[in-house]
C-alpha positions as CSV (number, residue, x, y, z in Angstrom):
1,X,-145.1,201.7,59.5
2,X,-142.3,204.2,59.9
3,X,-143.3,205.5,63.6
4,X,-141.5,209.3,62.7
5,X,-144.9,209.6,60.3
6,X,-147.0,209.5,63.3
7,X,-144.7,211.6,66.2
8,X,-147.6,213.7,68.3
9,X,-151.1,212.3,69.1
10,X,-153.4,212.3,72.2
11,X,-150.3,214.0,74.2
12,X,-147.5,216.3,74.9
13,X,-144.2,215.5,74.6
14,X,-144.0,215.6,78.3
15,X,-146.6,212.9,78.8
16,X,-149.8,214.9,79.7
17,X,-153.2,214.5,78.0
18,X,-153.4,217.2,75.4
19,X,-155.8,219.1,76.8
20,X,-157.6,219.9,73.3
21,X,-159.3,216.1,72.6
22,X,-161.5,216.4,75.7
23,X,-163.5,219.1,73.3
24,X,-164.4,218.9,69.8
25,X,-165.8,216.2,67.8
26,X,-164.4,213.6,65.5
27,X,-163.4,215.6,62.9
28,X,-161.4,218.6,64.0
29,X,-159.5,216.5,66.5
30,X,-158.2,214.5,63.3
31,X,-157.4,217.6,61.4
32,X,-156.1,219.1,65.0
33,X,-154.1,215.3,64.7
34,X,-152.7,216.4,61.1
35,X,-151.6,219.9,62.0
36,X,-150.2,218.9,65.2
37,X,-148.1,216.2,63.6
38,X,-146.7,219.1,60.4
39,X,-146.1,221.9,63.0
40,X,-145.1,219.7,66.4
41,X,-145.7,221.4,69.8
42,X,-145.5,225.1,68.7
43,X,-149.1,224.6,66.6
44,X,-152.2,226.4,68.3
45,X,-155.5,224.8,67.4
46,X,-157.4,227.2,68.9
47,X,-156.9,229.6,65.7
48,X,-158.9,226.6,64.0
49,X,-161.2,225.2,65.8
50,X,-163.7,228.0,67.0
51,X,-167.2,227.1,66.2
52,X,-171.0,228.2,67.1
53,X,-172.0,227.1,70.4
54,X,-176.0,227.4,69.7
55,X,-177.6,224.2,71.0
56,X,-180.5,223.1,69.3
57,X,-184.0,221.0,70.2
58,X,-185.4,218.7,67.8
59,X,-189.0,217.7,68.3
60,X,-190.2,215.0,66.3
61,X,-193.8,213.9,65.4
62,X,-193.8,211.1,68.2
63,X,-193.0,213.8,71.0
64,X,-189.3,212.7,71.5
65,X,-187.0,215.3,71.7
66,X,-183.6,215.7,70.5
67,X,-180.3,218.0,71.7
68,X,-178.4,218.3,68.9
69,X,-176.0,221.3,67.4
70,X,-175.9,223.4,64.8
71,X,-174.1,221.5,61.8
72,X,-170.4,220.9,62.2
73,X,-168.6,222.6,58.9
74,X,-164.7,221.9,57.8
75,X,-163.1,225.3,58.6
76,X,-162.8,226.7,55.6
77,X,-159.2,228.3,56.1
78,X,-157.9,224.6,56.4
79,X,-157.3,224.1,52.7
80,X,-158.6,220.1,52.1
81,X,-158.6,218.0,49.1
82,X,-161.9,215.6,49.3
83,X,-162.7,212.5,47.2
84,X,-165.9,210.0,48.0
85,X,-166.4,207.0,46.2
86,X,-169.6,204.5,46.5
87,X,-169.9,200.8,45.3
88,X,-166.4,201.0,44.3
89,X,-163.9,197.8,44.7
90,X,-160.7,200.6,44.2
91,X,-161.7,202.5,47.6
92,X,-158.7,201.0,48.9
93,X,-156.8,201.7,46.6
94,X,-157.4,205.6,47.5
95,X,-156.3,205.5,50.5
96,X,-153.0,203.6,49.9
97,X,-152.2,206.4,47.3
98,X,-152.7,209.2,49.3
99,X,-150.9,207.2,52.4
100,X,-148.0,206.7,49.4
101,X,-148.2,210.4,48.7
102,X,-147.4,211.1,52.1
103,X,-150.9,212.3,53.5
104,X,-152.6,211.3,56.7
105,X,-155.8,210.4,55.3
106,X,-159.0,211.4,57.4
107,X,-161.8,208.8,56.4
108,X,-165.7,208.2,57.2
109,X,-166.9,205.2,55.8
110,X,-169.2,202.3,56.8
111,X,-167.8,201.9,60.5
112,X,-170.7,200.5,61.6
113,X,-169.4,197.3,60.3
114,X,-166.0,197.1,61.8
115,X,-165.7,195.1,64.5
116,X,-163.0,197.7,66.2
117,X,-165.7,199.6,67.4
118,X,-168.3,200.3,70.7
119,X,-171.2,200.7,68.3
120,X,-170.5,197.4,65.7
121,X,-173.4,197.0,64.2
122,X,-173.0,193.9,61.2
123,X,-176.7,194.2,60.2
124,X,-176.3,197.9,59.3
125,X,-177.8,198.8,56.1
126,X,-175.2,200.3,53.9
127,X,-177.9,202.1,52.0
128,X,-178.6,204.2,55.1
129,X,-175.4,205.7,55.4
130,X,-174.1,209.0,55.7
131,X,-171.0,210.8,56.8
132,X,-170.7,210.7,60.4
133,X,-167.8,209.2,62.5
134,X,-163.9,209.7,61.0
135,X,-160.9,207.7,61.7
136,X,-157.3,209.2,60.8
137,X,-155.3,206.7,58.8
138,X,-151.5,207.7,59.1
139,X,-149.7,204.6,57.5
140,X,-150.3,201.0,55.6
141,X,-147.8,197.9,54.7
142,X,-148.4,194.5,52.8
143,X,-151.1,193.5,55.2
144,X,-152.4,196.5,57.8
145,X,-153.7,200.0,57.3
146,X,-152.5,202.0,60.7
147,X,-155.0,204.5,62.2
148,X,-156.0,206.6,65.3
149,X,-159.0,207.0,67.0
150,X,-160.2,208.1,70.0
151,X,-160.2,204.9,72.6
152,X,-163.6,205.6,73.8
153,X,-165.2,204.2,70.5
154,X,-163.1,201.2,70.2
155,X,-163.4,198.0,71.9
156,X,-161.6,194.5,72.9
157,X,-160.9,194.0,68.8
158,X,-158.9,197.2,69.0
159,X,-155.1,195.8,68.2
160,X,-152.2,198.4,69.5
161,X,-148.9,199.0,67.8
162,X,-146.0,198.3,70.6
163,X,-143.9,201.4,68.5
164,X,-147.2,203.8,69.5
165,X,-149.4,203.2,71.8
166,X,-152.1,205.4,70.2
167,X,-151.7,203.9,66.7
168,X,-154.2,200.8,65.7
169,X,-153.6,198.4,63.0
170,X,-156.3,196.1,61.3
171,X,-156.6,194.0,58.4
172,X,-156.5,195.5,55.0
173,X,-159.2,193.0,53.7
174,X,-161.3,193.8,56.8
175,X,-160.7,197.5,55.7
176,X,-161.5,196.9,52.1
177,X,-164.9,195.5,52.1
178,X,-166.3,198.4,54.1
179,X,-164.5,201.0,51.7
180,X,-165.9,199.0,48.8
181,X,-169.1,200.1,50.1
182,X,-168.8,203.8,50.7
183,X,-165.9,206.2,51.5
184,X,-165.3,209.9,51.8
185,X,-161.7,211.3,52.9
186,X,-159.8,214.4,53.1
187,X,-155.6,215.0,53.0
188,X,-155.0,218.7,53.9
189,X,-152.9,220.4,51.4
190,X,-149.4,221.3,51.6
191,X,-148.7,224.4,53.0
192,X,-147.4,226.5,56.0
193,X,-148.5,227.5,59.0
194,X,-147.7,231.2,58.3
195,X,-149.8,231.1,55.9
196,X,-152.6,229.2,57.6
197,X,-152.8,231.7,60.4
198,X,-152.7,234.8,58.0
199,X,-156.0,233.2,56.0
200,X,-157.2,232.5,59.3
201,X,-157.5,236.1,60.3
202,X,-160.5,237.5,58.5
203,X,-162.3,234.9,59.8
204,X,-161.5,234.1,63.0
205,X,-164.1,235.4,64.5
206,X,-167.1,234.3,61.7
207,X,-168.3,231.6,64.1
208,X,-169.0,234.2,67.2
209,X,-171.1,236.1,64.9
210,X,-172.9,232.7,63.7
211,X,-173.9,231.8,67.4
212,X,-175.4,235.2,68.1
213,X,-177.2,235.1,64.9
214,X,-178.9,230.7,65.5
215,X,-179.0,232.0,68.8
216,X,-182.4,234.2,68.0
217,X,-183.0,231.9,64.5
218,X,-186.5,230.7,64.1
219,X,-188.3,227.6,63.9
220,X,-188.5,225.6,60.9
221,X,-189.4,222.1,59.4
222,X,-186.2,219.4,59.8
223,X,-184.6,218.9,56.5
224,X,-181.2,219.0,55.0
225,X,-181.2,222.8,54.8
226,X,-182.2,223.1,58.5
227,X,-178.5,223.4,59.4
228,X,-178.4,221.3,62.4
229,X,-177.2,217.7,62.9
230,X,-178.9,214.6,63.0
231,X,-179.7,214.2,59.5
232,X,-178.9,210.1,59.7
233,X,-181.6,210.0,62.5
234,X,-185.1,212.0,61.6
235,X,-187.2,211.9,59.4
236,X,-188.0,215.5,57.4
237,X,-191.1,216.0,59.8
238,X,-189.0,216.7,62.9
239,X,-189.4,220.7,64.0
240,X,-185.9,222.2,64.9
241,X,-185.7,225.0,67.4
242,X,-182.4,226.8,67.9
243,X,-181.0,228.7,71.0
244,X,-183.1,230.9,73.1
245,X,-186.4,229.4,71.4
246,X,-184.8,225.4,71.8
247,X,-184.2,226.3,76.0
248,X,-187.8,227.8,76.5
249,X,-189.3,225.7,74.2
250,X,-187.9,222.7,76.4
251,X,-189.2,224.5,79.3
252,X,-193.0,224.2,77.8
253,X,-192.6,220.3,77.1
254,X,-191.0,219.7,81.3
255,X,-194.7,221.7,82.4
256,X,-196.7,219.3,80.0
257,X,-198.3,217.2,82.7
258,X,-198.9,214.3,80.4
259,X,-195.0,213.8,80.7
260,X,-194.7,212.5,76.6
261,X,-192.3,214.2,75.8
262,X,-189.2,211.9,76.4
263,X,-185.4,211.9,75.4
264,X,-183.9,210.7,72.2
265,X,-180.8,211.2,72.8
266,X,-180.6,207.9,75.2
267,X,-182.0,205.9,72.4
268,X,-179.3,206.7,70.0
269,X,-175.6,206.9,72.2
270,X,-174.3,206.6,75.6
271,X,-174.6,208.5,78.0
272,X,-171.3,210.5,77.7
273,X,-172.3,211.9,74.4
274,X,-175.5,214.0,75.6
275,X,-174.5,217.3,75.1
276,X,-170.7,216.6,74.5
277,X,-170.4,218.3,71.7
278,X,-172.2,221.8,72.8
279,X,-170.4,221.8,76.0
280,X,-167.0,221.6,74.1
281,X,-167.5,224.1,71.6
282,X,-168.0,226.7,74.9
283,X,-164.2,225.5,76.5
284,X,-162.9,225.6,72.8
285,X,-164.5,229.2,72.7
286,X,-163.1,230.5,76.2
287,X,-159.5,229.1,75.8
288,X,-160.0,231.0,72.0
289,X,-161.1,234.0,73.8
290,X,-157.9,234.2,76.3
291,X,-155.8,235.0,73.6
292,X,-157.7,238.6,72.8
293,X,-159.3,240.1,76.6
294,X,-159.1,239.9,79.9
295,X,-162.5,240.1,80.5
296,X,-163.6,238.5,83.3
297,X,-166.7,238.7,83.0
298,X,-167.3,237.0,79.6
299,X,-164.7,234.4,80.7
300,X,-166.7,234.0,84.0
301,X,-169.9,233.9,81.6
302,X,-168.7,231.3,79.6
303,X,-167.8,229.2,82.7
304,X,-171.0,229.6,83.9
305,X,-172.5,228.3,80.7
306,X,-170.4,225.5,80.5
307,X,-171.1,224.5,84.2
308,X,-174.9,225.4,83.6
309,X,-174.7,222.5,80.7
310,X,-173.0,219.6,82.6
311,X,-175.9,220.4,85.4
312,X,-178.2,219.6,83.0
313,X,-176.5,216.7,81.2
314,X,-175.8,215.1,84.8
315,X,-179.4,215.3,85.9
316,X,-180.7,214.0,82.9
317,X,-178.3,211.1,83.2
318,X,-179.0,210.5,86.5
319,X,-182.9,210.6,86.1
320,X,-182.6,208.1,83.1
321,X,-180.5,205.5,85.5
322,X,-183.7,206.5,87.7
323,X,-186.0,205.3,84.3
324,X,-186.8,208.3,83.7
325,X,-186.2,209.5,80.7
326,X,-188.9,212.5,80.1
327,X,-188.8,215.8,80.5
328,X,-191.1,217.5,83.8
329,X,-191.0,220.1,86.2
330,X,-188.1,219.1,88.0
331,X,-186.2,219.8,85.3
332,X,-187.1,223.7,85.2
333,X,-185.2,225.0,87.1
334,X,-182.0,223.9,85.1
335,X,-183.2,225.0,82.0
336,X,-183.8,228.6,83.3
337,X,-180.8,229.0,84.6
338,X,-179.3,228.2,81.3
339,X,-181.7,230.1,79.2
340,X,-180.4,233.2,81.5
341,X,-176.8,232.4,81.1
342,X,-177.4,232.3,77.4
343,X,-178.8,235.4,77.1
344,X,-176.4,237.3,78.9
345,X,-173.6,235.7,77.4
346,X,-175.0,236.3,73.8
347,X,-174.7,239.7,75.0
348,X,-170.9,239.7,76.3
349,X,-170.3,238.5,73.0
350,X,-172.1,241.1,71.3
351,X,-170.1,243.4,72.9
352,X,-166.7,241.7,72.3
353,X,-167.3,242.0,68.8
354,X,-168.1,245.5,68.7
355,X,-164.6,245.9,70.3
356,X,-162.4,243.8,68.6
């Protein structure tokens, strides 16, 4: 692998960890890595990666509640090519051809069957696969693919390149076996930074507008059109609550004297994933707004919202280790505080948009 092909990864040129990586999901992190390597240190990710901050609560028929987010969508201001293959033995050649064309390739595949991951499951049913986790493949040679991914998701089977500690390598034959089942790839079309920034100007506040609208959105039956994450984990008879209604419904469930409403998130993910995306989206929103406003009230409001959701997250995790994975009255003050802060934040966002 040519080490010059992937110059900048999770760290800045002065050796500090890039703070952007503490916030978004895996798809936007990898988009950012590609753009960062193309435009080097001059690239500002906050032009592109603000998302809807609406918190979602999904109530299942078995009285389990799942905390999710509104659906992440690829920033439509970043022009991408998409490729998709299923049950195709030539899928690996698609990736190598794209790499040979000079692209870094964002790849969804059946990573549940890849031994390098902490969520490795050799018995995973590929027929139930949906595009979820994304890795960035940055090069290949005769024997290996070279990739980048979040260290927290990698286990002791992950092999590190001596030339660049952020890049791992894996035998092509291992990748070929899962690529041939399902693969979805994205590459970024050649363009220039000025064109990207110009295309962003008319759309920069669309996620904030979506947050304001979704905060008061009515509940609906869970399905592919519901507009929230969780499609790979739930049946279609669950009910989705958005924004204000999601917090109110959670408070209502905390009041149930039977304590029968358990938190479904702990069945799927490690503790660090609970509410992580929503908190990260608020941090990105704050950093983005600092480029437009010196209104200390709204910045303080976002900080308070972040602290409130972190407080909820930390208390739920502490309760889990005390064998309490259900909702009860002890959690009500935390959700009531979040509701008050979110109401104020949505009002402040509306006022901000009207002034810009």
